[in-house]
C-alpha positions in Angstrom: 3.7 15.6 -0.5 6.5 15.0 -3.0 5.9 14.0 -6.6 7.1 10.5 -5.7 4.6 10.4 -2.8 1.7 11.4 -5.0 2.7 8.8 -7.6 2.9 6.1 -4.9 -0.4 7.1 -3.5 -2.0 7.0 -6.9 -0.4 3.6 -7.7 -1.7 2.1 -4.5 -5.2 3.4 -5.1 -5.2 2.4 -8.8 -3.7 -1.1 -8.3 -6.1 -1.9 -5.4 -9.1 -0.8 -7.4 -8.0 -2.8 -10.5 -7.3 -6.0 -8.5 -10.2 -5.8 -6.0 -11.1 -7.9 -4.2 -7.6 -9.3 -4.3 -4.7 -7.7 -2.5 -1.5 -6.1 -3.7 2.0 -6.2 -2.2 3.5 -2.8 -1.4 6.3 -3.6 -3.8 3.7 -3.7 -6.7 3.1 0.0 -6.1 6.8 0.8 -5.7 7.6 -1.1 -8.9 4.9 0.8 -10.8 6.5 4.1 -9.8 10.2 3.2 -10.2 10.9 -0.3 -11.6 14.7 0.1 -11.2 14.8 1.6 -7.7 11.6 0.2 -6.1 13.3 -1.1 -3.0 14.2 2.5 -2.0 10.5 3.3 -2.1 9.3 0.6 0.2 9.3 2.5 3.5 7.4 5.4 1.8 5.0 2.9 0.3 4.2 1.3 3.6 3.8 4.7 5.3 1.4 5.8 2.6 -0.5 2.5 3.0 -0.9 3.4 6.7 -2.2 6.8 5.8 -4.7 5.4 3.3 -5.8 2.8 5.8 -6.4 5.5 8.4 -8.5 7.4 6.0 -10.5 4.3 5.1 -9.4 3.9 1.5 -7.5 0.6 2.0 -7.1 -2.2 4.4 -3.7 -3.6 5.4 -3.6 -7.3 6.1 -1.0 -9.8 7.2 -1.7 -13.5 7.0 -5.4 -12.7 6.1 -5.9 -10.6 9.3 -6.6 -6.9 9.2 -3.9 -4.8 10.8 -4.3 -1.6 12.8 -2.5 1.1 10.8 -1.3 2.7 14.0 0.0 -0.5 15.6 3.6 -1.6 15.4 3.9 -4.6 13.0 6.6 -6.1 10.9 6.9 -8.6 8.1 5.1 -9.0 4.8 1.9 -7.1 4.4 -0.8 -6.9 1.8 -3.0 -4.0 0.8 -6.6 -4.2 -0.5 -9.3 -1.7 -1.4 -11.6 -1.0 1.5 -15.1 -2.4 1.2 -14.2 -5.3 -1.1 
């Protein structure tokens, strides 16, 4: 995993822990890592959210419904800490 990937993973876990039980937007984590170029990190952030959901660390939601991290979905998502 690249340095940016490690930083994104850490940002997702830190922000979801701090805001639990509320959710975060993937852009929150991307902005925490690179405020000026966060849009370029969005695909990587969503991919890491999928990985973290597969491992049970976070839950990905859309319109309040939990999403399968292996399913095809599009549109705005939210991330929350698992178990909250």
